[in-house]
N, C-alpha and C positions, 0 to 999 in steps of 0.2 A: 086748163088745157088737157085735151084727151090723150090717153096713153098711145093711141094710134098715131098721133102727130109726133110724139117724141120717141117712140119705138124703144130701141135698146140703149138709149142714152138719155136719162131723165134727171133734171136738176131743179131743185127749189131752194132759193136762198132769200132770206129776209135780213136786211141790215141797213146801214147808213151810207148814203152816197158821200164819198170823201174827196171827190175831184170833179172838176168841170168836164163836160163832154168836149172831146177834141175829134176832128175829122179823121176817119180811118181810110175809107175807100168808097167806091161807087160801083154798083153792079146793076145792069139793065135799068139805069135811070134812078135807082134807089140808093140814097146816100146812107152810109153807116158811120156811127160815131162810137168812140170808146171812152169809158170812165171806170172808176174803181168803186167797189162796194166793200164795206167793212162789216164783218160778222164777229161778234164776241162769243168765245167759248165759255162754258161754265167756270173754267179755271181763271177767266179774266183775260186770257191771251186773245189778241185781235188778229184774225185772218183778213187780209186785204186781197181781194180777187178782182182782176180786170174783167170787164165785160163789154161786149159790142152789141149795139142796138140800132135798128133802122130809124130814120126820121119819122116813120109812121107811128112809132111807139112813144115818142116824147118830142119836146121842143128843144132842139139842139142849142138854141140861143139862150135858154133859160138856165140860171144857176141853181142846180138841185143840191148843192153841197149842204150837208147837215140834215137832209130830208130822208125819212125812212122809205124803203121801197121793198116790194116783193117781186122777185124775178123767177119766171119759169123758162127753162131753156135746155141747152145741151152744152157739154164740155168738149171743146174742140182743140185741135192742135194744128200747127203749121211749121214749116221749116224757115228759119231765119238764116240767111247765108251771107258770109263776107269773104274776104280774101283769105283762103286757107282755113276757114272755120265754118261750122254748121251748128245751129242751136235749136232745140225744140222749144217752141213757144206755145203756151196754153192760155185759154181764155174761155169765159162763159159767153155763149151766143144766146141772146135773149129772144124768145118768141113772144113773151107777154111780160109787161111791167105794170105793177100797181103802185102808184105814188100816193094812194089815199091815206096810208098810215094805219089802216085797219089791222087789228090783231088777227093772226092766222087762226084757222080752225083749231079746236081743242086737240091736244096731243100732236100738233104739227111742229116738228123741229125746225129751227131757223136755217139749217144747212144740211141738205140731204141730196145725195146723188145715187142713182141706180144704174149700173152698167151691165151689159151682156156682151162679152167679147172672148177673145182667144189669146192665150199667152204667146207672145212673139219673140221672147228672149228667155234664156234660162234664168230661173229665179236665183236670187243671191241671198243666202241665209247668213245672219250675223247676230251678234249680241251687243247691246249698248254698254257703256262703261258701268252702268248700274246693274247689268246682268239681264236686262229684258230682251227676250227673243224678238227678232224682227226679220221679215223677208221682203226684199224689194222685187217687184214684178212690173213688167211692161205689158199692158193690155192693148190689143188691137181691136178697135170697135168700128164696125163698118158704118159708113154713111151711104145714102143713095148715090147713084151715078158713079159707082166704082171708087169712091173716095174712102179713106180710112183715117181714123184718129188714133194716135198712139199716146196712151195715157199712163204715166207712172203711178203706181199704187204701192202702198205699204201695208203689210199685215202684221199683227202683233200676237204674241202668245200662242194659243192653240191654232189660230188661223195661220200664223207664221210657220208652224210645223207642217200643216197641211200644204201650204203653198210651196214650201221648200221641196216637196216630193213630186211636184207636178212638172211635166215636160212641155217643151214647145209644141203648140198645137192643141193643148187642152182647153176646152171651152168652159168658161166659168161665169158665174154671176157675182157681182159685188154690190153691196150696199154700204155706204159710209158718208164721209163728208169731204169737201174740198178744203185743203189747208195750204197756207203759205209759210215759208220759213226763209230766213236770211242765211247766207253762207258766204264765206270768203273764198274767192277764186284767185289762185296764184297765177299771175300773168308772166312774171319773170322773177329773177332772183331778188329784185328790189321793188317790184310793183305788185300790188294786190288790188282787188276790186270786190266790193260788196254787191252780191246779186241776190235775187229772190227766186226761189224754186216753188213750183206748185205741184201738188200731188193729191191723190185720193187716199185717205186713211180709212181702211176697210174695217167696219164693225161686224159685217156678216160676209162670209166668203163661202160659196158652194159650187159644186160641179154641176154643169148643165145636164139634166137627165137625158139619157139616150143619145148623147152626142159623142162622148169619149174624146178622142183626138181628131182635130180637123187640120186640113192643109192650110198653111199660111205662107205668105210671101215674106219670108224673113229678110230678104235682101232689101225690100222697100222699108221694112221696119228699121234696119240698121242705118239706112240713109237719112233718117231723121236726126241723126247726131252729127 
């Protein structure tokens, strides 16, 4: 897939399909289906990422569970709303899928994302219980036709220090991986729920040359929560 097609939001993932395809939605007569793909880190931890693909890329009636696949696409977000709550949902939108099981090109990592966007929220700097520095950032990445994806990212160590000093409107580039993690959501004094969060762990973070700060619609950004 050419860089022109993916622009400022590029993802490559290679892993195991771990769920059957289920119907998601239909746009202009094209049907889209959702499934999960699992990518193993070097540490052995398994990231499970939801993705959406059109019926032009696969056979929705076929069971691909256990099959290896390579997916090229983009990381998208949308608002899930209920009575009195809003939640940011993230997923991989597939442009190409290869089910052949072929090994990737040499030096190709199994989980890579490249983003060009703008900070739309003040960074939050903190330290883990083990003393590691970490900064949470929310990146606004433009799509065509006036749409924007809001993507949570985390930066570690030196990148965390750099990110903590940046202000809303700063244009940055990020290269890293998509990761998943479970957390416990407190619903009431007696009720909790296990949820899964998705974010980009940045291995490389840099300022966009010649851009400085840019104007962003922070109100739209905040409405994603």
